[in-house]
mmCIF file as gemmi writes it, N, C-alpha and C atoms, coordinates in Angstrom:
data_model
loop_
_atom_site.group_PDB
_atom_site.id
_atom_site.type_symbol
_atom_site.label_atom_id
_atom_site.label_alt_id
_atom_site.label_comp_id
_atom_site.label_asym_id
_atom_site.label_entity_id
_atom_site.label_seq_id
_atom_site.pdbx_PDB_ins_code
_atom_site.Cartn_x
_atom_site.Cartn_y
_atom_site.Cartn_z
_atom_site.occupancy
_atom_site.B_iso_or_equiv
_atom_site.pdbx_formal_charge
_atom_site.auth_seq_id
_atom_site.auth_asym_id
_atom_site.pdbx_PDB_model_num
ATOM 1 N N . MET Axp A 1 ? 183.749 -210.456 -15.097 1 0 ? 1 A 1
ATOM 2 C CA . MET Axp A 1 ? 184.967 -210.36 -16.399 1 0 ? 1 A 1
ATOM 3 C C . MET Axp A 1 ? 186.102 -211.164 -15.951 1 0 ? 1 A 1
ATOM 4 N N . ALA Axp A 2 ? 186.648 -210.86 -14.999 1 0 ? 2 A 1
ATOM 5 C CA . ALA Axp A 2 ? 187.888 -210.976 -14.461 1 0 ? 2 A 1
ATOM 6 C C . ALA Axp A 2 ? 187.953 -212.833 -14.103 1 0 ? 2 A 1
ATOM 7 N N . LYS Axp A 3 ? 186.98 -213.107 -13.321 1 0 ? 3 A 1
ATOM 8 C CA . LYS Axp A 3 ? 186.94 -214.952 -13.188 1 0 ? 3 A 1
ATOM 9 C C . LYS Axp A 3 ? 186.561 -215.466 -14.339 1 0 ? 3 A 1
ATOM 10 N N . GLU Axp A 4 ? 185.871 -214.782 -15.091 1 0 ? 4 A 1
ATOM 11 C CA . GLU Axp A 4 ? 185.705 -215.867 -16.53 1 0 ? 4 A 1
ATOM 12 C C . GLU Axp A 4 ? 187.364 -215.802 -17.272 1 0 ? 4 A 1
ATOM 13 N N . ASN Axp A 5 ? 187.886 -214.362 -17.164 1 0 ? 5 A 1
ATOM 14 C CA . ASN Axp A 5 ? 189.232 -214.738 -17.812 1 0 ? 5 A 1
ATOM 15 C C . ASN Axp A 5 ? 190.205 -215.599 -17.219 1 0 ? 5 A 1
ATOM 16 N N . ILE Axp A 6 ? 189.974 -215.815 -15.922 1 0 ? 6 A 1
ATOM 17 C CA . ILE Axp A 6 ? 190.799 -216.734 -14.997 1 0 ? 6 A 1
ATOM 18 C C . ILE Axp A 6 ? 190.68 -217.959 -15.502 1 0 ? 6 A 1
ATOM 19 N N . ARG Axp A 7 ? 189.469 -218.398 -15.523 1 0 ? 7 A 1
ATOM 20 C CA . ARG Axp A 7 ? 188.53 -219.793 -15.809 1 0 ? 7 A 1
ATOM 21 C C . ARG Axp A 7 ? 189.306 -220.412 -17.397 1 0 ? 7 A 1
ATOM 22 N N . LYS Axp A 8 ? 189.301 -219.135 -18.459 1 0 ? 8 A 1
ATOM 23 C CA . LYS Axp A 8 ? 189.649 -219.548 -19.776 1 0 ? 8 A 1
ATOM 24 C C . LYS Axp A 8 ? 191.453 -219.653 -19.829 1 0 ? 8 A 1
ATOM 25 N N . VAL Axp A 9 ? 192.129 -218.724 -18.742 1 0 ? 9 A 1
ATOM 26 C CA . VAL Axp A 9 ? 193.228 -219.332 -18.841 1 0 ? 9 A 1
ATOM 27 C C . VAL Axp A 9 ? 193.588 -220.398 -18.316 1 0 ? 9 A 1
ATOM 28 N N . LEU Axp A 10 ? 193.062 -220.837 -17.356 1 0 ? 10 A 1
ATOM 29 C CA . LEU Axp A 10 ? 193.032 -222.107 -16.583 1 0 ? 10 A 1
ATOM 30 C C . LEU Axp A 10 ? 192.399 -223.281 -17.591 1 0 ? 10 A 1
ATOM 31 N N . GLY Axp A 11 ? 191.321 -223.143 -18.333 1 0 ? 11 A 1
ATOM 32 C CA . GLY Axp A 11 ? 191.267 -224.182 -19.323 1 0 ? 11 A 1
ATOM 33 C C . GLY Axp A 11 ? 192.203 -224.085 -20.119 1 0 ? 11 A 1
ATOM 34 N N . VAL Axp A 12 ? 193.019 -223.156 -20.695 1 0 ? 12 A 1
ATOM 35 C CA . VAL Axp A 12 ? 193.918 -223.623 -21.618 1 0 ? 12 A 1
ATOM 36 C C . VAL Axp A 12 ? 195.022 -224.339 -21.046 1 0 ? 12 A 1
ATOM 37 N N . THR Axp A 13 ? 195.536 -223.878 -19.853 1 0 ? 13 A 1
ATOM 38 C CA . THR Axp A 13 ? 196.513 -224.46 -19.162 1 0 ? 13 A 1
ATOM 39 C C . THR Axp A 13 ? 196.026 -226.235 -18.916 1 0 ? 13 A 1
ATOM 40 N N . ALA Axp A 14 ? 194.52 -226.652 -18.367 1 0 ? 14 A 1
ATOM 41 C CA . ALA Axp A 14 ? 194.472 -227.627 -18.338 1 0 ? 14 A 1
ATOM 42 C C . ALA Axp A 14 ? 194.283 -228.394 -19.693 1 0 ? 14 A 1
ATOM 43 N N . ALA Axp A 15 ? 194.109 -227.714 -20.77 1 0 ? 15 A 1
ATOM 44 C CA . ALA Axp A 15 ? 193.948 -228.59 -22.13 1 0 ? 15 A 1
ATOM 45 C C . ALA Axp A 15 ? 195.315 -228.969 -22.689 1 0 ? 15 A 1
ATOM 46 N N . VAL Axp A 16 ? 196.273 -228.039 -22.078 1 0 ? 16 A 1
ATOM 47 C CA . VAL Axp A 16 ? 197.404 -228.862 -22.631 1 0 ? 16 A 1
ATOM 48 C C . VAL Axp A 16 ? 198.191 -229.514 -21.666 1 0 ? 16 A 1
ATOM 49 N N . PHE Axp A 17 ? 197.692 -230.005 -20.388 1 0 ? 17 A 1
ATOM 50 C CA . PHE Axp A 17 ? 198.134 -230.76 -19.856 1 0 ? 17 A 1
ATOM 51 C C . PHE Axp A 17 ? 197.39 -232.446 -20.638 1 0 ? 17 A 1
ATOM 52 N N . ALA Axp A 18 ? 196.33 -231.978 -21.006 1 0 ? 18 A 1
ATOM 53 C CA . ALA Axp A 18 ? 195.521 -233.18 -21.522 1 0 ? 18 A 1
ATOM 54 C C . ALA Axp A 18 ? 196.091 -233.654 -22.919 1 0 ? 18 A 1
ATOM 55 N N . GLN Axp A 19 ? 196.491 -232.755 -23.801 1 0 ? 19 A 1
ATOM 56 C CA . GLN Axp A 19 ? 197.314 -232.913 -24.976 1 0 ? 19 A 1
ATOM 57 C C . GLN Axp A 19 ? 198.575 -233.621 -24.751 1 0 ? 19 A 1
ATOM 58 N N . MET Axp A 20 ? 199.014 -233.363 -23.437 1 0 ? 20 A 1
ATOM 59 C CA . MET Axp A 20 ? 200.388 -233.849 -22.954 1 0 ? 20 A 1
ATOM 60 C C . MET Axp A 20 ? 200.243 -235.356 -22.756 1 0 ? 20 A 1
ATOM 61 N N . GLY Axp A 21 ? 199.195 -235.712 -22.58 1 0 ? 21 A 1
ATOM 62 C CA . GLY Axp A 21 ? 198.777 -237.03 -21.304 1 0 ? 21 A 1
ATOM 63 C C . GLY Axp A 21 ? 199.006 -237.08 -20.112 1 0 ? 21 A 1
ATOM 64 N N . GLN Axp A 22 ? 198.924 -236.042 -19.637 1 0 ? 22 A 1
ATOM 65 C CA . GLN Axp A 22 ? 199.081 -235.792 -18.185 1 0 ? 22 A 1
ATOM 66 C C . GLN Axp A 22 ? 197.768 -236.377 -17.54 1 0 ? 22 A 1
ATOM 67 N N . ILE Axp A 23 ? 196.672 -235.633 -18.095 1 0 ? 23 A 1
ATOM 68 C CA . ILE Axp A 23 ? 195.506 -235.737 -17.465 1 0 ? 23 A 1
ATOM 69 C C . ILE Axp A 23 ? 194.439 -236.269 -18.647 1 0 ? 23 A 1
ATOM 70 N N . SER Axp A 24 ? 193.37 -236.536 -18.558 1 0 ? 24 A 1
ATOM 71 C CA . SER Axp A 24 ? 192.058 -236.69 -19.475 1 0 ? 24 A 1
ATOM 72 C C . SER Axp A 24 ? 191.932 -235.204 -19.742 1 0 ? 24 A 1
ATOM 73 N N . LYS Axp A 25 ? 190.902 -235.664 -20.816 1 0 ? 25 A 1
ATOM 74 C CA . LYS Axp A 25 ? 190.133 -234.571 -21.404 1 0 ? 25 A 1
ATOM 75 C C . LYS Axp A 25 ? 188.784 -233.881 -20.422 1 0 ? 25 A 1
ATOM 76 N N . GLN Axp A 26 ? 188.623 -234.974 -19.796 1 0 ? 26 A 1
ATOM 77 C CA . GLN Axp A 26 ? 187.317 -234.825 -19.024 1 0 ? 26 A 1
ATOM 78 C C . GLN Axp A 26 ? 187.781 -234.117 -17.597 1 0 ? 26 A 1
ATOM 79 N N . GLU Axp A 27 ? 188.992 -234.449 -17.087 1 0 ? 27 A 1
ATOM 80 C CA . GLU Axp A 27 ? 189.747 -234.025 -16.171 1 0 ? 27 A 1
ATOM 81 C C . GLU Axp A 27 ? 189.818 -232.456 -16.242 1 0 ? 27 A 1
ATOM 82 N N . ALA Axp A 28 ? 190.222 -232.083 -17.508 1 0 ? 28 A 1
ATOM 83 C CA . ALA Axp A 28 ? 190.561 -230.762 -17.886 1 0 ? 28 A 1
ATOM 84 C C . ALA Axp A 28 ? 189.628 -229.902 -17.99 1 0 ? 28 A 1
ATOM 85 N N . LEU Axp A 29 ? 188.435 -230.493 -18.611 1 0 ? 29 A 1
ATOM 86 C CA . LEU Axp A 29 ? 187.244 -229.76 -18.087 1 0 ? 29 A 1
ATOM 87 C C . LEU Axp A 29 ? 186.838 -229.216 -17.028 1 0 ? 29 A 1
ATOM 88 N N . GLU Axp A 30 ? 186.776 -230.259 -16.263 1 0 ? 30 A 1
ATOM 89 C CA . GLU Axp A 30 ? 186.253 -230.179 -14.832 1 0 ? 30 A 1
ATOM 90 C C . GLU Axp A 30 ? 186.953 -229.153 -13.958 1 0 ? 30 A 1
ATOM 91 N N . MET Axp A 31 ? 188.216 -229.343 -14.199 1 0 ? 31 A 1
ATOM 92 C CA . MET Axp A 31 ? 189.454 -228.411 -13.361 1 0 ? 31 A 1
ATOM 93 C C . MET Axp A 31 ? 189.429 -227.059 -14.02 1 0 ? 31 A 1
ATOM 94 N N . SER Axp A 32 ? 188.875 -226.984 -15.231 1 0 ? 32 A 1
ATOM 95 C CA . SER Axp A 32 ? 189.176 -225.432 -15.885 1 0 ? 32 A 1
ATOM 96 C C . SER Axp A 32 ? 187.83 -224.786 -15.382 1 0 ? 32 A 1
ATOM 97 N N . GLY Axp A 33 ? 186.39 -225.381 -14.777 1 0 ? 33 A 1
ATOM 98 C CA . GLY Axp A 33 ? 185.489 -224.818 -14.469 1 0 ? 33 A 1
ATOM 99 C C . GLY Axp A 33 ? 184.701 -223.867 -15.286 1 0 ? 33 A 1
ATOM 100 N N . LEU Axp A 34 ? 185.085 -224.299 -16.633 1 0 ? 34 A 1
ATOM 101 C CA . LEU Axp A 34 ? 184.285 -223.613 -17.863 1 0 ? 34 A 1
ATOM 102 C C . LEU Axp A 34 ? 183.204 -224.983 -18.297 1 0 ? 34 A 1
ATOM 103 N N . ASP Axp A 35 ? 182.305 -224.245 -18.956 1 0 ? 35 A 1
ATOM 104 C CA . ASP Axp A 35 ? 181.242 -225.123 -19.93 1 0 ? 35 A 1
ATOM 105 C C . ASP Axp A 35 ? 182.249 -225.725 -20.911 1 0 ? 35 A 1
ATOM 106 N N . GLU Axp A 36 ? 181.281 -226.703 -21.519 1 0 ? 36 A 1
ATOM 107 C CA . GLU Axp A 36 ? 181.934 -227.597 -22.214 1 0 ? 36 A 1
ATOM 108 C C . GLU Axp A 36 ? 182.181 -226.679 -23.727 1 0 ? 36 A 1
ATOM 109 N N . LYS Axp A 37 ? 181.437 -225.956 -24.244 1 0 ? 37 A 1
ATOM 110 C CA . LYS Axp A 37 ? 181.888 -225.134 -25.239 1 0 ? 37 A 1
ATOM 111 C C . LYS Axp A 37 ? 183.159 -224.296 -25.023 1 0 ? 37 A 1
ATOM 112 N N . THR Axp A 38 ? 182.759 -223.611 -24.22 1 0 ? 38 A 1
ATOM 113 C CA . THR Axp A 38 ? 184.136 -222.586 -23.879 1 0 ? 38 A 1
ATOM 114 C C . THR Axp A 38 ? 185.526 -223.27 -23.554 1 0 ? 38 A 1
ATOM 115 N N . PHE Axp A 39 ? 185.619 -224.623 -23.142 1 0 ? 39 A 1
ATOM 116 C CA . PHE Axp A 39 ? 186.576 -225.422 -22.896 1 0 ? 39 A 1
ATOM 117 C C . PHE Axp A 39 ? 187.015 -226.077 -24.144 1 0 ? 39 A 1
ATOM 118 N N . GLU Axp A 40 ? 186.197 -226.396 -25.22 1 0 ? 40 A 1
ATOM 119 C CA . GLU Axp A 40 ? 186.67 -226.735 -26.522 1 0 ? 40 A 1
ATOM 120 C C . GLU Axp A 40 ? 187.389 -225.676 -27.077 1 0 ? 40 A 1
ATOM 121 N N . GLU Axp A 41 ? 186.907 -224.439 -26.793 1 0 ? 41 A 1
ATOM 122 C CA . GLU Axp A 41 ? 187.526 -223.167 -27.745 1 0 ? 41 A 1
ATOM 123 C C . GLU Axp A 41 ? 188.578 -222.992 -27.168 1 0 ? 41 A 1
ATOM 124 N N . ALA Axp A 42 ? 188.745 -222.973 -25.556 1 0 ? 42 A 1
ATOM 125 C CA . ALA Axp A 42 ? 190.027 -222.704 -25.316 1 0 ? 42 A 1
ATOM 126 C C . ALA Axp A 42 ? 191.261 -224.011 -25.686 1 0 ? 42 A 1
ATOM 127 N N . ALA Axp A 43 ? 190.496 -225.569 -25.642 1 0 ? 43 A 1
ATOM 128 C CA . ALA Axp A 43 ? 191.508 -226.568 -26.338 1 0 ? 43 A 1
ATOM 129 C C . ALA Axp A 43 ? 191.881 -226.234 -27.549 1 0 ? 43 A 1
ATOM 130 N N . HIS Axp A 44 ? 191.152 -225.839 -28.538 1 0 ? 44 A 1
ATOM 131 C CA . HIS Axp A 44 ? 191.462 -225.686 -29.865 1 0 ? 44 A 1
ATOM 132 C C . HIS Axp A 44 ? 192.254 -224.548 -30.152 1 0 ? 44 A 1
ATOM 133 N N . LYS Axp A 45 ? 192.229 -223.546 -29.127 1 0 ? 45 A 1
ATOM 134 C CA . LYS Axp A 45 ? 193.524 -222.828 -28.95 1 0 ? 45 A 1
ATOM 135 C C . LYS Axp A 45 ? 194.582 -223.337 -28.828 1 0 ? 45 A 1
ATOM 136 N N . ALA Axp A 46 ? 194.941 -223.792 -27.98 1 0 ? 46 A 1
ATOM 137 C CA . ALA Axp A 46 ? 196.083 -224.664 -27.398 1 0 ? 46 A 1
ATOM 138 C C . ALA Axp A 46 ? 196.394 -225.286 -28.708 1 0 ? 46 A 1
ATOM 139 N N . LYS Axp A 47 ? 195.852 -226.013 -29.214 1 0 ? 47 A 1
ATOM 140 C CA . LYS Axp A 47 ? 196.221 -227.013 -30.326 1 0 ? 47 A 1
ATOM 141 C C . LYS Axp A 47 ? 196.63 -226.475 -31.296 1 0 ? 47 A 1
ATOM 142 N N . LEU Axp A 48 ? 196.191 -225.103 -31.593 1 0 ? 48 A 1
ATOM 143 C CA . LEU Axp A 48 ? 196.553 -224.47 -33.003 1 0 ? 48 A 1
ATOM 144 C C . LEU Axp A 48 ? 197.972 -223.776 -32.278 1 0 ? 48 A 1
ATOM 145 N N . ALA Axp A 49 ? 198.213 -223.481 -31.229 1 0 ? 49 A 1
ATOM 146 C CA . ALA Axp A 49 ? 199.467 -222.82 -30.538 1 0 ? 49 A 1
ATOM 147 C C . ALA Axp A 49 ? 200.512 -223.877 -30.607 1 0 ? 49 A 1
ATOM 148 N N . GLU Axp A 50 ? 200.12 -225.128 -30.468 1 0 ? 50 A 1
ATOM 149 C CA . GLU Axp A 50 ? 201.267 -226.19 -30.569 1 0 ? 50 A 1
ATOM 150 C C . GLU Axp A 50 ? 201.541 -226.538 -31.842 1 0 ? 50 A 1
ATOM 151 N N . GLN Axp A 51 ? 200.581 -226.418 -32.693 1 0 ? 51 A 1
ATOM 152 C CA . GLN Axp A 51 ? 200.841 -226.965 -34.387 1 0 ? 51 A 1
ATOM 153 C C . GLN Axp A 51 ? 201.804 -225.357 -34.872 1 0 ? 51 A 1
ATOM 154 N N . GLU Axp A 52 ? 201.607 -224.374 -34.549 1 0 ? 52 A 1
ATOM 155 C CA . GLU Axp A 52 ? 202.468 -222.983 -34.802 1 0 ? 52 A 1
ATOM 156 C C . GLU Axp A 52 ? 203.679 -223.162 -34.544 1 0 ? 52 A 1
ATOM 157 N N . LEU Axp A 53 ? 203.571 -223.183 -33.045 1 0 ? 53 A 1
ATOM 158 C CA . LEU Axp A 53 ? 205.565 -223.62 -32.727 1 0 ? 53 A 1
ATOM 159 C C . LEU Axp A 53 ? 206.088 -224.662 -33.204 1 0 ? 53 A 1
ATOM 160 N N . LYS Axp A 54 ? 205.32 -225.631 -33.383 1 0 ? 54 A 1
ATOM 161 C CA . LYS Axp A 54 ? 206.174 -226.855 -34.018 1 0 ? 54 A 1
ATOM 162 C C . LYS Axp A 54 ? 206.099 -226.673 -35.657 1 0 ? 54 A 1
ATOM 163 N N . ALA Axp A 55 ? 205.464 -226.026 -36.17 1 0 ? 55 A 1
ATOM 164 C CA . ALA Axp A 55 ? 205.592 -225.647 -37.591 1 0 ? 55 A 1
ATOM 165 C C . ALA Axp A 55 ? 206.96 -224.352 -37.535 1 0 ? 55 A 1
ATOM 166 N N . GLY Axp A 56 ? 207.18 -224.08 -37.074 1 0 ? 56 A 1
ATOM 167 C CA . GLY Axp A 56 ? 208.161 -222.934 -36.92 1 0 ? 56 A 1
ATOM 168 C C . GLY Axp A 56 ? 209.701 -223.827 -36.525 1 0 ? 56 A 1
ATOM 169 N N . LYS Axp A 57 ? 209.734 -224.994 -36.471 1 0 ? 57 A 1
ATOM 170 C CA . LYS Axp A 57 ? 210.899 -225.993 -36.51 1 0 ? 57 A 1
ATOM 171 C C . LYS Axp A 57 ? 211.085 -225.842 -34.83 1 0 ? 57 A 1
ATOM 172 N N . LYS Axp A 58 ? 210.379 -225.208 -33.931 1 0 ? 58 A 1
ATOM 173 C CA . LYS Axp A 58 ? 210.815 -225.438 -32.744 1 0 ? 58 A 1
ATOM 174 C C . LYS Axp A 58 ? 209.977 -226.242 -31.905 1 0 ? 58 A 1
ATOM 175 N N . GLU Axp A 59 ? 210.618 -227.247 -30.951 1 0 ? 59 A 1
ATOM 176 C CA . GLU Axp A 59 ? 210.044 -228.102 -30.372 1 0 ? 59 A 1
ATOM 177 C C . GLU Axp A 59 ? 209.384 -227.51 -29.21 1 0 ? 59 A 1
ATOM 178 N N . ALA Axp A 60 ? 207.896 -227.363 -28.932 1 0 ? 60 A 1
ATOM 179 C CA . ALA Axp A 60 ? 207.006 -226.531 -28.189 1 0 ? 60 A 1
ATOM 180 C C . ALA Axp A 60 ? 207.009 -226.944 -26.818 1 0 ? 60 A 1
ATOM 181 N N . SER Axp A 61 ? 207.47 -226.078 -25.961 1 0 ? 61 A 1
ATOM 182 C CA . SER Axp A 61 ? 207.446 -226.68 -24.609 1 0 ? 61 A 1
ATOM 183 C C . SER Axp A 61 ? 206.026 -226.579 -23.754 1 0 ? 61 A 1
ATOM 184 N N . PHE Axp A 62 ? 205.467 -226.62 -22.79 1 0 ? 62 A 1
ATOM 185 C CA . PHE Axp A 62 ? 204.45 -226.548 -22.368 1 0 ? 62 A 1
ATOM 186 C C . PHE Axp A 62 ? 204.112 -225.169 -21.906 1 0 ? 62 A 1
ATOM 187 N N . TYR Axp A 63 ? 205.03 -224.38 -21.74 1 0 ? 63 A 1
ATOM 188 C CA . TYR Axp A 63 ? 204.952 -222.861 -21.353 1 0 ? 63 A 1
ATOM 189 C C . TYR Axp A 63 ? 205.04 -222.187 -22.66 1 0 ? 63 A 1
ATOM 190 N N . ASP Axp A 64 ? 205.679 -222.492 -23.778 1 0 ? 64 A 1
ATOM 191 C CA . ASP Axp A 64 ? 205.285 -222.016 -24.732 1 0 ? 64 A 1
ATOM 192 C C . ASP Axp A 64 ? 204.055 -222.304 -25.292 1 0 ? 64 A 1
ATOM 193 N N . ILE Axp A 65 ? 203.474 -223.286 -25.221 1 0 ? 65 A 1
ATOM 194 C CA . ILE Axp A 65 ? 202.037 -223.64 -25.411 1 0 ? 65 A 1
ATOM 195 C C . ILE Axp A 65 ? 200.899 -222.85 -25.088 1 0 ? 65 A 1
ATOM 196 N N . VAL Axp A 66 ? 201.05 -222.816 -23.438 1 0 ? 66 A 1
ATOM 197 C CA . VAL Axp A 66 ? 200.348 -222.343 -22.881 1 0 ? 66 A 1
ATOM 198 C C . VAL Axp A 66 ? 200.277 -220.433 -23.268 1 0 ? 66 A 1
ATOM 199 N N . SER Axp A 67 ? 201.613 -220.019 -22.952 1 0 ? 67 A 1
ATOM 200 C CA . SER Axp A 67 ? 201.753 -218.727 -23.333 1 0 ? 67 A 1
ATOM 201 C C . SER Axp A 67 ? 201.021 -218.235 -24.419 1 0 ? 67 A 1
ATOM 202 N N . LYS Axp A 68 ? 201.29 -218.629 -25.561 1 0 ? 68 A 1
ATOM 203 C CA . LYS Axp A 68 ? 201.122 -218.182 -27.093 1 0 ? 68 A 1
ATOM 204 C C . LYS Axp A 68 ? 199.293 -218.563 -27.155 1 0 ? 68 A 1
ATOM 205 N N . ALA Axp A 69 ? 198.758 -219.648 -26.544 1 0 ? 69 A 1
ATOM 206 C CA . ALA Axp A 69 ? 197.654 -219.631 -26.476 1 0 ? 69 A 1
ATOM 207 C C . ALA Axp A 69 ? 196.73 -218.653 -25.621 1 0 ? 69 A 1
ATOM 208 N N . THR Axp A 70 ? 197.152 -218.777 -24.598 1 0 ? 70 A 1
ATOM 209 C CA . THR Axp A 70 ? 196.504 -217.735 -23.634 1 0 ? 70 A 1
ATOM 210 C C . THR Axp A 70 ? 196.702 -216.289 -24.45 1 0 ? 70 A 1
ATOM 211 N N . ALA Axp A 71 ? 197.711 -215.887 -25.106 1 0 ? 71 A 1
ATOM 212 C CA . ALA Axp A 71 ? 197.802 -214.431 -25.398 1 0 ? 71 A 1
ATOM 213 C C . ALA Axp A 71 ? 196.764 -214.291 -26.514 1 0 ? 71 A 1
ATOM 214 N N . GLU Axp A 72 ? 196.664 -215.278 -27.462 1 0 ? 72 A 1
ATOM 215 C CA . GLU Axp A 72 ? 195.935 -215.306 -28.806 1 0 ? 72 A 1
ATOM 216 C C . GLU Axp A 72 ? 194.442 -215.122 -28.055 1 0 ? 72 A 1
ATOM 217 N N . TYR Axp A 73 ? 194.128 -216.085 -27.287 1 0 ? 73 A 1
ATOM 218 C CA . TYR Axp A 73 ? 192.703 -216.234 -26.614 1 0 ? 73 A 1
ATOM 219 C C . TYR Axp A 73 ? 192.553 -214.96 -25.94 1 0 ? 73 A 1
ATOM 220 N N . MET Axp A 74 ? 193.233 -214.125 -24.948 1 0 ? 74 A 1
ATOM 221 C CA . MET Axp A 74 ? 192.897 -213.147 -24.496 1 0 ? 74 A 1
ATOM 222 C C . MET Axp A 74 ? 192.998 -211.605 -25.665 1 0 ? 74 A 1
ATOM 223 N N . GLY Axp A 75 ? 193.527 -211.986 -26.436 1 0 ? 75 A 1
ATOM 224 C CA . GLY Axp A 75 ? 193.622 -211.073 -27.445 1 0 ? 75 A 1
ATOM 225 C C . GLY Axp A 75 ? 192.233 -211.173 -28.146 1 0 ? 75 A 1
ATOM 226 N N . LEU Axp A 76 ? 191.893 -212.22 -28.364 1 0 ? 76 A 1
ATOM 227 C CA . LEU Axp A 76 ? 190.18 -212.156 -29.021 1 0 ? 76 A 1
ATOM 228 C C . LEU Axp A 76 ? 189.385 -211.482 -28.168 1 0 ? 76 A 1
ATOM 229 N N . MET Axp A 77 ? 189.481 -211.943 -26.523 1 0 ? 77 A 1
ATOM 230 C CA . MET Axp A 77 ? 188.436 -211.538 -25.756 1 0 ? 77 A 1
ATOM 231 C C . MET Axp A 77 ? 188.477 -209.969 -25.867 1 0 ? 77 A 1
ATOM 232 N N . ASN Axp A 78 ? 189.709 -209.076 -26.034 1 0 ? 78 A 1
ATOM 233 C CA . ASN Axp A 78 ? 189.787 -207.832 -25.812 1 0 ? 78 A 1
ATOM 234 C C . ASN Axp A 78 ? 189.27 -207.163 -26.795 1 0 ? 78 A 1
ATOM 235 N N . LYS Axp A 79 ? 188.776 -207.502 -27.907 1 0 ? 79 A 1
ATOM 236 C CA . LYS Axp A 79 ? 188.13 -206.78 -29.224 1 0 ? 79 A 1
ATOM 237 C C . LYS Axp A 79 ? 186.892 -206.558 -28.991 1 0 ? 79 A 1
């Protein structure tokens, strides 16, 4: 379970890099080590986190997005 959780955190991090245009979505998928469906879930969480932060009139930093998305993702996994 711990290895899968680490991969999911890496997936969120890689997805944020892809959203920021630093790497391609395919590169992010490969780096995460996740299957495509799980990576899409992580990328979706990262996108939602960014939107929520921006809706709060705050310019979302890389760390803000990764932190929020990871916290929400890990919270879902622990239920």
